[in-house]
All heavy atoms as a GROMACS GRO file, in nm:
protein
  602
    1MET      N    1  -0.272  -1.600   0.067
    1MET     CA    2  -0.153  -1.521   0.045
    1MET      C    3  -0.068  -1.592  -0.060
    1MET      O    4  -0.053  -1.714  -0.056
    1MET     CB    5  -0.079  -1.506   0.178
    1MET     CG    6   0.049  -1.435   0.165
    1MET     SD    7   0.139  -1.406   0.318
    1MET     CE    8   0.049  -1.487   0.442
    2ASP      N    9  -0.010  -1.514  -0.149
    2ASP     CA   10   0.065  -1.570  -0.260
    2ASP      C   11   0.214  -1.590  -0.230
    2ASP      O   12   0.282  -1.658  -0.305
    2ASP     CB   13   0.052  -1.480  -0.383
    2ASP     CG   14  -0.091  -1.474  -0.432
    2ASP    OD1   15  -0.165  -1.572  -0.412
    2ASP    OD2   16  -0.128  -1.371  -0.491
    3TRP      N   17   0.264  -1.530  -0.125
    3TRP     CA   18   0.407  -1.534  -0.096
    3TRP      C   19   0.439  -1.646   0.002
    3TRP      O   20   0.380  -1.657   0.109
    3TRP     CB   21   0.451  -1.400  -0.039
    3TRP     CG   22   0.595  -1.391  -0.003
    3TRP    CD1   23   0.702  -1.417  -0.084
    3TRP    CD2   24   0.651  -1.352   0.123
    3TRP    NE1   25   0.820  -1.396  -0.016
    3TRP    CE2   26   0.791  -1.356   0.112
    3TRP    CE3   27   0.596  -1.314   0.244
    3TRP    CZ2   28   0.876  -1.323   0.215
    3TRP    CZ3   29   0.680  -1.281   0.347
    3TRP    CH2   30   0.819  -1.286   0.333
    4ASP      N   31   0.535  -1.732  -0.036
    4ASP     CA   32   0.578  -1.840   0.052
    4ASP      C   33   0.696  -1.788   0.136
    4ASP      O   34   0.808  -1.780   0.088
    4ASP     CB   35   0.621  -1.961  -0.030
    4ASP     CG   36   0.671  -2.076   0.058
    4ASP    OD1   37   0.647  -2.073   0.180
    4ASP    OD2   38   0.733  -2.168   0.002
    5PHE      N   39   0.667  -1.754   0.260
    5PHE     CA   40   0.768  -1.695   0.347
    5PHE      C   41   0.861  -1.798   0.410
    5PHE      O   42   0.962  -1.762   0.471
    5PHE     CB   43   0.700  -1.614   0.459
    5PHE     CG   44   0.613  -1.696   0.549
    5PHE    CD1   45   0.665  -1.763   0.658
    5PHE    CD2   46   0.477  -1.708   0.524
    5PHE    CE1   47   0.585  -1.840   0.740
    5PHE    CE2   48   0.395  -1.784   0.605
    5PHE     CZ   49   0.449  -1.850   0.714
    6SER      N   50   0.832  -1.926   0.393
    6SER     CA   51   0.907  -2.030   0.465
    6SER      C   52   1.054  -2.038   0.426
    6SER      O   53   1.134  -2.092   0.500
    6SER     CB   54   0.840  -2.166   0.448
    6SER     OG   55   0.845  -2.207   0.313
    7GLU      N   56   1.090  -1.983   0.310
    7GLU     CA   57   1.230  -1.983   0.267
    7GLU      C   58   1.295  -1.846   0.282
    7GLU      O   59   1.411  -1.829   0.247
    7GLU     CB   60   1.240  -2.031   0.121
    7GLU     CG   61   1.195  -2.174   0.101
    7GLU     CD   62   1.280  -2.276   0.177
    7GLU    OE1   63   1.403  -2.258   0.184
    7GLU    OE2   64   1.222  -2.372   0.231
    8ASP      N   65   1.221  -1.750   0.334
    8ASP     CA   66   1.274  -1.615   0.352
    8ASP      C   67   1.380  -1.615   0.462
    8ASP      O   68   1.363  -1.680   0.566
    8ASP     CB   69   1.159  -1.521   0.390
    8ASP     CG   70   1.205  -1.378   0.400
    8ASP    OD1   71   1.211  -1.312   0.296
    8ASP    OD2   72   1.236  -1.334   0.514
    9SER      N   73   1.487  -1.541   0.440
    9SER     CA   74   1.597  -1.540   0.537
    9SER      C   75   1.553  -1.489   0.674
    9SER      O   76   1.600  -1.538   0.777
    9SER     CB   77   1.714  -1.456   0.484
    9SER     OG   78   1.673  -1.322   0.462
   10ALA      N   79   1.462  -1.392   0.678
   10ALA     CA   80   1.413  -1.341   0.807
   10ALA      C   81   1.333  -1.447   0.880
   10ALA      O   82   1.344  -1.461   1.002
   10ALA     CB   83   1.329  -1.215   0.787
   11PHE      N   84   1.252  -1.525   0.807
   11PHE     CA   85   1.175  -1.631   0.872
   11PHE      C   86   1.268  -1.741   0.923
   11PHE      O   87   1.251  -1.791   1.034
   11PHE     CB   88   1.072  -1.691   0.776
   11PHE     CG   89   0.993  -1.802   0.840
   11PHE    CD1   90   0.899  -1.774   0.937
   11PHE    CD2   91   1.018  -1.934   0.808
   11PHE    CE1   92   0.827  -1.876   1.000
   11PHE    CE2   93   0.947  -2.036   0.870
   11PHE     CZ   94   0.852  -2.008   0.966
   12LEU      N   95   1.368  -1.777   0.844
   12LEU     CA   96   1.463  -1.880   0.888
   12LEU      C   97   1.539  -1.834   1.012
   12LEU      O   98   1.559  -1.912   1.105
   12LEU     CB   99   1.558  -1.915   0.774
   12LEU     CG  100   1.490  -1.977   0.651
   12LEU    CD1  101   1.591  -1.993   0.537
   12LEU    CD2  102   1.423  -2.109   0.684
   13ALA      N  103   1.579  -1.707   1.015
   13ALA     CA  104   1.647  -1.652   1.134
   13ALA      C  105   1.552  -1.649   1.253
   13ALA      O  106   1.594  -1.678   1.366
   13ALA     CB  107   1.699  -1.512   1.103
   14LEU      N  108   1.426  -1.617   1.229
   14LEU     CA  109   1.325  -1.617   1.335
   14LEU      C  110   1.311  -1.756   1.395
   14LEU      O  111   1.311  -1.772   1.518
   14LEU     CB  112   1.192  -1.568   1.279
   14LEU     CG  113   1.072  -1.567   1.372
   14LEU    CD1  114   1.092  -1.469   1.486
   14LEU    CD2  115   0.946  -1.531   1.293
   15CYS      N  116   1.301  -1.857   1.310
   15CYS     CA  117   1.286  -1.995   1.358
   15CYS      C  118   1.410  -2.040   1.435
   15CYS      O  119   1.398  -2.106   1.539
   15CYS     CB  120   1.260  -2.089   1.241
   15CYS     SG  121   1.093  -2.074   1.176
   16GLU      N  122   1.527  -2.005   1.386
   16GLU     CA  123   1.650  -2.044   1.454
   16GLU      C  124   1.660  -1.978   1.591
   16GLU      O  125   1.692  -2.043   1.690
   16GLU     CB  126   1.772  -2.005   1.369
   16GLU     CG  127   1.903  -2.049   1.430
   16GLU     CD  128   2.022  -2.018   1.341
   16GLU    OE1  129   2.006  -2.010   1.219
   16GLU    OE2  130   2.131  -2.001   1.397
   17ALA      N  131   1.627  -1.850   1.597
   17ALA     CA  132   1.631  -1.779   1.725
   17ALA      C  133   1.527  -1.837   1.822
   17ALA      O  134   1.554  -1.851   1.941
   17ALA     CB  135   1.607  -1.630   1.704
   18PHE      N  136   1.411  -1.872   1.772
   18PHE     CA  137   1.305  -1.932   1.854
   18PHE      C  138   1.354  -2.066   1.909
   18PHE      O  139   1.340  -2.094   2.029
   18PHE     CB  140   1.178  -1.949   1.771
   18PHE     CG  141   1.065  -2.018   1.842
   18PHE    CD1  142   1.026  -1.982   1.970
   18PHE    CD2  143   0.994  -2.118   1.778
   18PHE    CE1  144   0.920  -2.046   2.035
   18PHE    CE2  145   0.888  -2.183   1.841
   18PHE     CZ  146   0.851  -2.147   1.969
   19HIS      N  147   1.413  -2.145   1.826
   19HIS     CA  148   1.464  -2.276   1.868
   19HIS      C  149   1.572  -2.260   1.975
   19HIS      O  150   1.571  -2.330   2.076
   19HIS     CB  151   1.519  -2.352   1.747
   19HIS     CG  152   1.573  -2.486   1.781
   19HIS    ND1  153   1.492  -2.593   1.813
   19HIS    CD2  154   1.701  -2.532   1.790
   19HIS    CE1  155   1.567  -2.698   1.840
   19HIS    NE2  156   1.694  -2.664   1.826
   20GLU      N  157   1.664  -2.167   1.953
   20GLU     CA  158   1.775  -2.146   2.047
   20GLU      C  159   1.729  -2.080   2.177
   20GLU      O  160   1.796  -2.094   2.279
   20GLU     CB  161   1.883  -2.063   1.982
   20GLU     CG  162   1.955  -2.137   1.870
   20GLU     CD  163   2.056  -2.052   1.796
   20GLU    OE1  164   2.071  -1.931   1.829
   20GLU    OE2  165   2.120  -2.105   1.704
   21SER      N  166   1.618  -2.011   2.175
   21SER     CA  167   1.572  -1.937   2.293
   21SER      C  168   1.525  -2.029   2.406
   21SER      O  169   1.525  -1.990   2.522
   21SER     CB  170   1.458  -1.843   2.256
   21SER     OG  171   1.337  -1.915   2.233
   22GLY      N  172   1.480  -2.148   2.369
   22GLY     CA  173   1.424  -2.238   2.469
   22GLY      C  174   1.280  -2.205   2.504
   22GLY      O  175   1.216  -2.276   2.582
   23GLU      N  176   1.228  -2.098   2.445
   23GLU     CA  177   1.088  -2.059   2.468
   23GLU      C  178   0.997  -2.166   2.407
   23GLU      O  179   1.023  -2.219   2.301
   23GLU     CB  180   1.062  -1.925   2.401
   23GLU     CG  181   0.926  -1.868   2.425
   23GLU     CD  182   0.906  -1.820   2.567
   23GLU    OE1  183   0.982  -1.731   2.609
   23GLU    OE2  184   0.814  -1.873   2.633
   24LYS      N  185   0.892  -2.200   2.478
   24LYS     CA  186   0.800  -2.303   2.430
   24LYS      C  187   0.688  -2.247   2.342
   24LYS      O  188   0.637  -2.315   2.256
   24LYS     CB  189   0.741  -2.378   2.548
   24LYS     CG  190   0.846  -2.456   2.625
   24LYS     CD  191   0.784  -2.544   2.728
   24LYS     CE  192   0.882  -2.615   2.817
   24LYS     NZ  193   1.007  -2.655   2.766
   25SER      N  194   0.654  -2.123   2.363
   25SER     CA  195   0.543  -2.061   2.291
   25SER      C  196   0.595  -1.961   2.187
   25SER      O  197   0.668  -1.868   2.220
   25SER     CB  198   0.452  -1.988   2.389
   25SER     OG  199   0.364  -1.904   2.322
   26ALA      N  200   0.555  -1.981   2.062
   26ALA     CA  201   0.594  -1.888   1.956
   26ALA      C  202   0.536  -1.750   1.982
   26ALA      O  203   0.601  -1.649   1.957
   26ALA     CB  204   0.549  -1.940   1.821
   27ILE      N  205   0.414  -1.746   2.036
   27ILE     CA  206   0.350  -1.617   2.064
   27ILE      C  207   0.431  -1.539   2.167
   27ILE      O  208   0.457  -1.420   2.150
   27ILE     CB  209   0.205  -1.637   2.112
   27ILE    CG1  210   0.121  -1.693   1.998
   27ILE    CG2  211   0.146  -1.507   2.164
   27ILE    CD1  212  -0.018  -1.736   2.037
   28GLU      N  213   0.474  -1.605   2.273
   28GLU     CA  214   0.554  -1.537   2.375
   28GLU      C  215   0.689  -1.495   2.321
   28GLU      O  216   0.739  -1.388   2.354
   28GLU     CB  217   0.570  -1.628   2.498
   28GLU     CG  218   0.442  -1.642   2.575
   28GLU     CD  219   0.457  -1.728   2.699
   28GLU    OE1  220   0.569  -1.744   2.749
   28GLU    OE2  221   0.354  -1.780   2.744
   29PHE      N  222   0.748  -1.578   2.236
   29PHE     CA  223   0.877  -1.543   2.177
   29PHE      C  224   0.862  -1.418   2.088
   29PHE      O  225   0.947  -1.330   2.092
   29PHE     CB  226   0.934  -1.659   2.096
   29PHE     CG  227   1.063  -1.626   2.029
   29PHE    CD1  228   1.180  -1.615   2.103
   29PHE    CD2  229   1.069  -1.605   1.892
   29PHE    CE1  230   1.301  -1.583   2.041
   29PHE    CE2  231   1.188  -1.574   1.830
   29PHE     CZ  232   1.304  -1.563   1.904
   30LEU      N  233   0.754  -1.412   2.011
   30LEU     CA  234   0.733  -1.296   1.925
   30LEU      C  235   0.708  -1.169   2.006
   30LEU      O  236   0.738  -1.059   1.959
   30LEU     CB  237   0.616  -1.321   1.830
   30LEU     CG  238   0.641  -1.424   1.721
   30LEU    CD1  239   0.514  -1.451   1.644
   30LEU    CD2  240   0.752  -1.381   1.627
   31ALA      N  241   0.657  -1.185   2.126
   31ALA     CA  242   0.627  -1.069   2.210
   31ALA      C  243   0.752  -1.010   2.275
   31ALA      O  244   0.752  -0.894   2.315
   31ALA     CB  245   0.526  -1.106   2.317
   32ASN      N  246   0.859  -1.090   2.285
   32ASN     CA  247   0.979  -1.035   2.349
   32ASN      C  248   1.066  -0.962   2.247
   32ASN      O  249   1.043  -0.970   2.127
   32ASN     CB  250   1.057  -1.143   2.425
   32ASN     CG  251   1.143  -1.232   2.336
   32ASN    OD1  252   1.197  -1.189   2.236
   32ASN    ND2  253   1.156  -1.357   2.374
   33GLY      N  254   1.165  -0.894   2.291
   33GLY     CA  255   1.248  -0.809   2.205
   33GLY      C  256   1.313  -0.881   2.089
   33GLY      O  257   1.306  -0.835   1.975
   34GLU      N  258   1.377  -0.993   2.114
   34GLU     CA  259   1.447  -1.063   2.007
   34GLU      C  260   1.351  -1.116   1.902
   34GLU      O  261   1.373  -1.099   1.781
   34GLU     CB  262   1.530  -1.179   2.064
   34GLU     CG  263   1.613  -1.249   1.959
   34GLU     CD  264   1.692  -1.365   2.014
   34GLU    OE1  265   1.666  -1.409   2.128
   34GLU    OE2  266   1.781  -1.412   1.942
   35GLY      N  267   1.245  -1.178   1.943
   35GLY     CA  268   1.147  -1.230   1.849
   35GLY      C  269   1.081  -1.119   1.768
   35GLY      O  270   1.060  -1.133   1.648
   36ALA      N  271   1.052  -1.010   1.834
   36ALA     CA  272   0.989  -0.897   1.766
   36ALA      C  273   1.080  -0.840   1.658
   36ALA      O  274   1.033  -0.800   1.551
   36ALA     CB  275   0.953  -0.789   1.867
   37PHE      N  276   1.209  -0.839   1.682
   37PHE     CA  277   1.306  -0.789   1.584
   37PHE      C  278   1.300  -0.872   1.456
   37PHE      O  279   1.289  -0.818   1.346
   37PHE     CB  280   1.448  -0.792   1.645
   37PHE     CG  281   1.555  -0.762   1.546
   37PHE    CD1  282   1.581  -0.631   1.508
   37PHE    CD2  283   1.630  -0.864   1.490
   37PHE    CE1  284   1.682  -0.603   1.415
   37PHE    CE2  285   1.731  -0.838   1.398
   37PHE     CZ  286   1.756  -0.707   1.360
   38PHE      N  287   1.307  -1.004   1.469
   38PHE     CA  288   1.302  -1.092   1.352
   38PHE      C  289   1.166  -1.084   1.283
   38PHE      O  290   1.156  -1.089   1.160
   38PHE     CB  291   1.334  -1.236   1.390
   38PHE     CG  292   1.478  -1.256   1.426
   38PHE    CD1  293   1.514  -1.283   1.557
   38PHE    CD2  294   1.578  -1.250   1.331
   38PHE    CE1  295   1.646  -1.303   1.593
   38PHE    CE2  296   1.710  -1.269   1.365
   38PHE     CZ  297   1.745  -1.295   1.496
   39TYR      N  298   1.060  -1.075   1.361
   39TYR     CA  299   0.926  -1.066   1.307
   39TYR      C  300   0.911  -0.938   1.223
   39TYR      O  301   0.854  -0.941   1.113
   39TYR     CB  302   0.823  -1.068   1.420
   39TYR     CG  303   0.682  -1.055   1.373
   39TYR    CD1  304   0.618  -1.160   1.310
   39TYR    CD2  305   0.612  -0.937   1.392
   39TYR    CE1  306   0.486  -1.148   1.266
   39TYR    CE2  307   0.481  -0.924   1.349
   39TYR     CZ  308   0.420  -1.029   1.286
   39TYR     OH  309   0.290  -1.017   1.243
   40GLN      N  310   0.964  -0.828   1.273
   40GLN     CA  311   0.958  -0.701   1.199
   40GLN      C  312   1.031  -0.713   1.065
   40GLN      O  313   0.983  -0.664   0.963
   40GLN     CB  314   1.017  -0.587   1.282
   40GLN     CG  315   1.003  -0.452   1.217
   40GLN     CD  316   0.858  -0.411   1.198
   40GLN    OE1  317   0.772  -0.440   1.279
   40GLN    NE2  318   0.829  -0.342   1.089
   41ASP      N  319   1.146  -0.779   1.063
   41ASP     CA  320   1.218  -0.802   0.938
   41ASP      C  321   1.132  -0.882   0.840
   41ASP      O  322   1.128  -0.852   0.720
   41ASP     CB  323   1.348  -0.877   0.962
   41ASP     CG  324   1.460  -0.788   1.011
   41ASP    OD1  325   1.444  -0.664   1.009
   41ASP    OD2  326   1.564  -0.844   1.051
   42LEU      N  327   1.064  -0.983   0.890
   42LEU     CA  328   0.979  -1.066   0.806
   42LEU      C  329   0.863  -0.984   0.749
   42LEU      O  330   0.829  -0.997   0.631
   42LEU     CB  331   0.927  -1.187   0.884
   42LEU     CG  332   0.844  -1.287   0.806
   42LEU    CD1  333   0.920  -1.343   0.688
   42LEU    CD2  334   0.799  -1.400   0.899
   43ILE      N  335   0.803  -0.899   0.830
   43ILE     CA  336   0.693  -0.813   0.784
   43ILE      C  337   0.743  -0.718   0.674
   43ILE      O  338   0.677  -0.698   0.572
   43ILE     CB  339   0.632  -0.733   0.901
   43ILE    CG1  340   0.566  -0.828   1.001
   43ILE    CG2  341   0.533  -0.628   0.851
   43ILE    CD1  342   0.452  -0.909   0.945
   44GLN      N  343   0.862  -0.664   0.692
   44GLN     CA  344   0.919  -0.575   0.591
   44GLN      C  345   0.946  -0.651   0.461
   44GLN      O  346   0.921  -0.600   0.351
   44GLN     CB  347   1.047  -0.510   0.642
   44GLN     CG  348   1.021  -0.407   0.749
   44GLN     CD  349   1.148  -0.352   0.811
   44GLN    OE1  350   1.257  -0.404   0.790
   44GLN    NE2  351   1.135  -0.247   0.889
   45ASN      N  352   0.995  -0.773   0.472
   45ASN     CA  353   1.018  -0.854   0.353
   45ASN      C  354   0.887  -0.886   0.282
   45ASN      O  355   0.881  -0.888   0.159
   45ASN     CB  356   1.092  -0.983   0.388
   45ASN     CG  357   1.235  -0.958   0.430
   45ASN    OD1  358   1.286  -0.846   0.421
   45ASN    ND2  359   1.302  -1.061   0.477
   46ALA      N  360   0.782  -0.913   0.360
   46ALA     CA  361   0.651  -0.941   0.301
   46ALA      C  362   0.604  -0.820   0.221
   46ALA      O  363   0.555  -0.835   0.108
   46ALA     CB  364   0.551  -0.976   0.410
   47ALA      N  365   0.619  -0.702   0.278
   47ALA     CA  366   0.580  -0.580   0.206
   47ALA      C  367   0.661  -0.565   0.078
   47ALA      O  368   0.607  -0.527  -0.026
   47ALA     CB  369   0.598  -0.458   0.296
   48GLY      N  370   0.789  -0.596   0.084
   48GLY     CA  371   0.874  -0.590  -0.033
   48GLY      C  372   0.834  -0.689  -0.141
   48GLY      O  373   0.861  -0.668  -0.260
   49GLU      N  374   0.770  -0.797  -0.100
   49GLU     CA  375   0.722  -0.898  -0.194
   49GLU      C  376   0.581  -0.867  -0.245
   49GLU      O  377   0.522  -0.945  -0.318
   49GLU     CB  378   0.723  -1.036  -0.128
   49GLU     CG  379   0.861  -1.090  -0.100
   49GLU     CD  380   0.939  -1.123  -0.227
   49GLU    OE1  381   0.878  -1.163  -0.329
   49GLU    OE2  382   1.062  -1.106  -0.226
   50GLY      N  383   0.527  -0.753  -0.202
   50GLY     CA  384   0.396  -0.711  -0.249
   50GLY      C  385   0.279  -0.762  -0.167
   50GLY      O  386   0.164  -0.750  -0.208
   51VAL      N  387   0.306  -0.818  -0.050
   51VAL     CA  388   0.198  -0.865   0.037
   51VAL      C  389   0.138  -0.744   0.108
   51VAL      O  390   0.209  -0.669   0.175
   51VAL     CB  391   0.250  -0.967   0.141
   51VAL    CG1  392   0.140  -1.009   0.235
   51VAL    CG2  393   0.312  -1.087   0.071
   52ASP      N  394   0.009  -0.723   0.091
   52ASP     CA  395  -0.060  -0.610   0.152
   52ASP      C  396  -0.113  -0.652   0.289
   52ASP      O  397  -0.212  -0.724   0.299
   52ASP     CB  398  -0.175  -0.564   0.064
   52ASP     CG  399  -0.250  -0.445   0.122
   52ASP    OD1  400  -0.200  -0.383   0.219
   52ASP    OD2  401  -0.360  -0.414   0.072
   53LEU      N  402  -0.046  -0.606   0.392
   53LEU     CA  403  -0.085  -0.641   0.527
   53LEU      C  404  -0.157  -0.527   0.597
   53LEU      O  405  -0.170  -0.526   0.719
   53LEU     CB  406   0.038  -0.685   0.607
   53LEU     CG  407   0.109  -0.809   0.553
   53LEU    CD1  408   0.238  -0.835   0.630
   53LEU    CD2  409   0.018  -0.930   0.558
   54SER      N  410  -0.204  -0.430   0.518
   54SER     CA  411  -0.277  -0.318   0.578
   54SER      C  412  -0.417  -0.360   0.623
   54SER      O  413  -0.476  -0.296   0.709
   54SER     CB  414  -0.287  -0.202   0.479
   54SER     OG  415  -0.357  -0.241   0.362
   55ASP      N  416  -0.468  -0.468   0.568
   55ASP     CA  417  -0.598  -0.521   0.609
   55ASP      C  418  -0.577  -0.605   0.735
   55ASP      O  419  -0.496  -0.697   0.736
   55ASP     CB  420  -0.654  -0.608   0.495
   55ASP     CG  421  -0.788  -0.668   0.528
   55ASP    OD1  422  -0.792  -0.757   0.617
   55ASP    OD2  423  -0.887  -0.630   0.464
   56SER      N  424  -0.649  -0.575   0.841
   56SER     CA  425  -0.628  -0.644   0.968
   56SER      C  426  -0.656  -0.793   0.959
   56SER      O  427  -0.591  -0.873   1.028
   56SER     CB  428  -0.710  -0.580   1.080
   56SER     OG  429  -0.847  -0.592   1.053
   57GLU      N  430  -0.751  -0.831   0.875
   57GLU     CA  431  -0.782  -0.973   0.858
   57GLU      C  432  -0.665  -1.048   0.794
   57GLU      O  433  -0.628  -1.158   0.836
   57GLU     CB  434  -0.907  -0.989   0.771
   57GLU     CG  435  -1.003  -1.093   0.820
   57GLU     CD  436  -1.130  -1.094   0.738
   57GLU    OE1  437  -1.218  -1.010   0.767
   57GLU    OE2  438  -1.139  -1.179   0.648
   58LEU      N  439  -0.606  -0.987   0.691
   58LEU     CA  440  -0.491  -1.047   0.624
   58LEU      C  441  -0.370  -1.053   0.718
   58LEU      O  442  -0.295  -1.150   0.719
   58LEU     CB  443  -0.455  -0.970   0.497
   58LEU     CG  444  -0.556  -0.977   0.384
   58LEU    CD1  445  -0.514  -0.887   0.269
   58LEU    CD2  446  -0.572  -1.120   0.336
   59MET      N  447  -0.353  -0.948   0.798
   59MET     CA  448  -0.242  -0.944   0.893
   59MET      C  449  -0.257  -1.055   0.996
   59MET      O  450  -0.160  -1.124   1.029
   59MET     CB  451  -0.234  -0.808   0.961
   59MET     CG  452  -0.118  -0.796   1.056
   59MET     SD  453   0.040  -0.817   0.970
   59MET     CE  454   0.145  -0.725   1.076
   60THR      N  455  -0.378  -1.075   1.047
   60THR     CA  456  -0.403  -1.180   1.144
   60THR      C  457  -0.377  -1.317   1.083
   60THR      O  458  -0.315  -1.403   1.146
   60THR     CB  459  -0.548  -1.172   1.197
   60THR    OG1  460  -0.565  -1.045   1.260
   60THR    CG2  461  -0.579  -1.284   1.295
   61GLU      N  462  -0.422  -1.336   0.960
   61GLU     CA  463  -0.398  -1.463   0.891
   61GLU      C  464  -0.248  -1.489   0.874
   61GLU      O  465  -0.199  -1.598   0.898
   61GLU     CB  466  -0.467  -1.460   0.754
   61GLU     CG  467  -0.446  -1.585   0.672
   61GLU     CD  468  -0.509  -1.573   0.534
   61GLU    OE1  469  -0.614  -1.507   0.520
   61GLU    OE2  470  -0.452  -1.631   0.440
   62PHE      N  471  -0.175  -1.385   0.836
   62PHE     CA  472  -0.030  -1.396   0.818
   62PHE      C  473   0.039  -1.430   0.950
   62PHE      O  474   0.123  -1.519   0.956
   62PHE     CB  475   0.025  -1.265   0.758
   62PHE     CG  476   0.171  -1.269   0.724
   62PHE    CD1  477   0.221  -1.363   0.634
   62PHE    CD2  478   0.258  -1.177   0.778
   62PHE    CE1  479   0.355  -1.365   0.600
   62PHE    CE2  480   0.393  -1.178   0.745
   62PHE     CZ  481   0.441  -1.272   0.656
   63GLN      N  482   0.002  -1.361   1.057
   63GLN     CA  483   0.058  -1.388   1.188
   63GLN      C  484   0.032  -1.533   1.231
   63GLN      O  485   0.123  -1.599   1.282
   63GLN     CB  486   0.000  -1.293   1.294
   63GLN     CG  487   0.046  -1.153   1.281
   63GLN     CD  488  -0.029  -1.059   1.374
   63GLN    OE1  489  -0.143  -1.084   1.413
   63GLN    NE2  490   0.035  -0.949   1.409
   64ASN      N  491  -0.089  -1.579   1.209
   64ASN     CA  492  -0.123  -1.717   1.246
   64ASN      C  493  -0.040  -1.818   1.167
   64ASN      O  494   0.004  -1.919   1.222
   64ASN     CB  495  -0.272  -1.742   1.229
   64ASN     CG  496  -0.356  -1.670   1.332
   64ASN    OD1  497  -0.308  -1.635   1.439
   64ASN    ND2  498  -0.481  -1.646   1.300
   65GLU      N  499  -0.020  -1.791   1.039
   65GLU     CA  500   0.062  -1.880   0.957
   65GLU      C  501   0.206  -1.884   1.007
   65GLU      O  502   0.269  -1.990   1.013
   65GLU     CB  503   0.059  -1.836   0.811
   65GLU     CG  504  -0.071  -1.866   0.742
   65GLU     CD  505  -0.071  -1.823   0.596
   65GLU    OE1  506   0.037  -1.827   0.532
   65GLU    OE2  507  -0.177  -1.785   0.546
   66ILE      N  508   0.258  -1.769   1.044
   66ILE     CA  509   0.395  -1.761   1.095
   66ILE      C  510   0.407  -1.841   1.224
   66ILE      O  511   0.499  -1.922   1.240
   66ILE     CB  512   0.437  -1.614   1.119
   66ILE    CG1  513   0.452  -1.542   0.984
   66ILE    CG2  514   0.567  -1.606   1.199
   66ILE    CD1  515   0.466  -1.392   0.997
   67ILE      N  516   0.315  -1.821   1.316
   67ILE     CA  517   0.317  -1.891   1.445
   67ILE      C  518   0.307  -2.042   1.425
   67ILE      O  519   0.385  -2.118   1.484
   67ILE     CB  520   0.206  -1.838   1.537
   67ILE    CG1  521   0.240  -1.695   1.580
   67ILE    CG2  522   0.185  -1.929   1.658
   67ILE    CD1  523   0.124  -1.620   1.642
   68GLU      N  524   0.215  -2.084   1.340
   68GLU     CA  525   0.199  -2.228   1.314
   68GLU      C  526   0.326  -2.287   1.255
   68GLU      O  527   0.370  -2.395   1.295
   68GLU     CB  528   0.082  -2.252   1.219
   68GLU     CG  529  -0.053  -2.232   1.282
   68GLU     CD  530  -0.167  -2.240   1.182
   68GLU    OE1  531  -0.147  -2.292   1.070
   68GLU    OE2  532  -0.277  -2.194   1.216
   69MET      N  533   0.387  -2.217   1.160
   69MET     CA  534   0.507  -2.267   1.094
   69MET      C  535   0.626  -2.268   1.191
   69MET      O  536   0.707  -2.361   1.189
   69MET     CB  537   0.540  -2.184   0.971
   69MET     CG  538   0.653  -2.240   0.889
   69MET     SD  539   0.610  -2.391   0.802
   69MET     CE  540   0.528  -2.323   0.661
   70MET      N  541   0.636  -2.166   1.278
   70MET     CA  542   0.743  -2.163   1.376
   70MET      C  543   0.733  -2.284   1.470
   70MET      O  544   0.834  -2.350   1.496
   70MET     CB  545   0.737  -2.034   1.460
   70MET     CG  546   0.781  -1.910   1.390
   70MET     SD  547   0.750  -1.763   1.490
   70MET     CE  548   0.861  -1.790   1.630
   71GLU      N  549   0.613  -2.309   1.521
   71GLU     CA  550   0.594  -2.420   1.614
   71GLU      C  551   0.614  -2.554   1.544
   71GLU      O  552   0.670  -2.646   1.602
   71GLU     CB  553   0.459  -2.409   1.682
   71GLU     CG  554   0.457  -2.291   1.778
   71GLU     CD  555   0.325  -2.264   1.847
   71GLU    OE1  556   0.222  -2.321   1.804
   71GLU    OE2  557   0.326  -2.186   1.943
   72TYR      N  558   0.570  -2.564   1.420
   72TYR     CA  559   0.592  -2.687   1.343
   72TYR      C  560   0.741  -2.712   1.324
   72TYR      O  561   0.790  -2.823   1.346
   72TYR     CB  562   0.522  -2.676   1.207
   72TYR     CG  563   0.550  -2.794   1.118
   72TYR    CD1  564   0.480  -2.913   1.132
   72TYR    CD2  565   0.648  -2.786   1.019
   72TYR    CE1  566   0.507  -3.022   1.052
   72TYR    CE2  567   0.675  -2.896   0.937
   72TYR     CZ  568   0.604  -3.012   0.955
   72TYR     OH  569   0.633  -3.119   0.874
   73ASN      N  570   0.815  -2.607   1.283
   73ASN     CA  571   0.959  -2.622   1.260
   73ASN      C  572   1.034  -2.658   1.388
   73ASN      O  573   1.131  -2.732   1.384
   73ASN     CB  574   1.018  -2.494   1.201
   73ASN     CG  575   0.982  -2.476   1.056
   73ASN    OD1  576   0.939  -2.569   0.988
   73ASN    ND2  577   0.996  -2.354   1.006
   74LYS      N  578   0.989  -2.603   1.501
   74LYS     CA  579   1.057  -2.633   1.627
   74LYS      C  580   1.034  -2.777   1.670
   74LYS      O  581   1.121  -2.841   1.727
   74LYS     CB  582   1.010  -2.538   1.737
   74LYS     CG  583   1.089  -2.560   1.866
   74LYS     CD  584   1.063  -2.451   1.966
   74LYS     CE  585   1.153  -2.476   2.086
   74LYS     NZ  586   1.141  -2.371   2.183
   75ASN      N  587   0.917  -2.830   1.640
   75ASN     CA  588   0.882  -2.965   1.682
   75ASN      C  589   0.926  -3.074   1.584
   75ASN      O  590   0.909  -3.192   1.612
   75ASN     CB  591   0.731  -2.975   1.709
   75ASN     CG  592   0.689  -2.890   1.825
   75ASN    OD1  593   0.761  -2.879   1.924
   75ASN    ND2  594   0.574  -2.827   1.814
   76ASN      N  595   0.976  -3.034   1.470
   76ASN     CA  596   1.018  -3.134   1.370
   76ASN      C  597   1.163  -3.119   1.331
   76ASN      O  598   1.232  -3.038   1.349
   76ASN     CB  599   0.932  -3.124   1.245
   76ASN     CG  600   0.790  -3.166   1.273
   76ASN    OD1  601   0.767  -3.270   1.330
   76ASN    ND2  602   0.695  -3.084   1.234
   0.00000   0.00000   0.00000
């Protein structure tokens, strides 16, 4: 993927909300209402940046990158 989402405002808000939630699992946080809201914003921003997430393989890769980065940011 060519887009670096780590500086995107939606991703930063997602990480902050995850940190403040006290949730230990990024996957569980994304599954709840608040996490899903920020995640949806990030997906919309990705589309606006020209990232094609219509391919399920690319979408899975993107989701995994988000989860890994969320957990990394929370632990560091």
